[in-house]
C-alpha positions, 0 to 999 in steps of 0.5 A: 360160238356157245363158248363165249356165253360160259360165266368165264368168257363173259367176264372176260368179255366185261373185262375187256370192253373195261379196258378198251373204254378206260385206255381208249378215253387215256390214249385220247386225252394224252393225244389231246394234252399233246396237241393242245399247245400247236397252235389251232389251225395244226390242231386238228391235223396233229389230233387226227394223225394221232388217231389214225396211228393209235388205230394202225399200231393197235392193229399190229400190235394185235397181231403180234402179242397173242402169238408171242404170248404163248412164249414162256417167259413173256406172259410173266413180262407182260404181267410184269409190263402191265404192273408199269401201266397201271403206275401210269395211269395212276400218275395220270388220273391225279393230273392236275384238272387244268391239265386235263382241261388244255388236252379236252380244249384240244380235244374237242376245240372249244372252251371249257373253262371260259377263259378266252382261248382254245387250250391257251394256257398250254405250253407252245411247242412245234408239231414236229414236238407235238407229233413226237409226243404224239408217235412216243405215247401211242406206241406206249398206249397201244402195247398196253391195251393189247397186252391188258386185252390179251390177257383179260381173254387169253383162254377165250380166243372169240373174247381176244378177238372181240376185244381188239375190234372193239378197241378198234372201234373206239379209238377209230369213232368215239376217242373223244367222248370217252374221254369226256366220260372218263373227266365227268365220271372219274370212278369209270377209269378209277374201276378200269385201273383196277381190272387191269391192275388185275389182270396185270397181278394174274399174269404175273401168277400165270407167268410164274407158274409158267416159268418156274419148272424150267428154273428150277431144272425141271 
């Protein structure tokens, strides 16, 4: 337990907490945007399904990813994948305010822009279309989250376990609150993005060191 309080472990823990906060909120906003085009009576059901699916997927990916990252070459591949995550997050952070409001209205069930409708400006879609969008987003973002946490805490198993449990708890309980927090305080999302970028670059560096002897015939 004492290893939890070393400087390196505490640094990894802070990185993990920030990654979890940002990605849980980001996932919630994406779910809200996907559900925004549904009729009111279907919207809450779609959001609930999305949050449950994201929670289950995080558990499943956590079980597999921590083992897979021990395989030579997959740490490098994971780092490259996280770079793609950074690019996606950067684009999402630059999404128009109007689109974000529609997703937030769907999550909270409130008319935030005072237009007399809840997510009324979002394109209409069927429940099946919304569910499919949510499942695809959940698969991608749950894998992103587990990879980022595993990359940040790879040398500290206790921090890794804590990070994965926190990720699941935030997605299941506080995702909507965090999404609202990120909308009000944009800088938190940019700090999280910078941390994920740092983790990605470090994973690529460590992965390259693992792969180099094999490529070099060593």
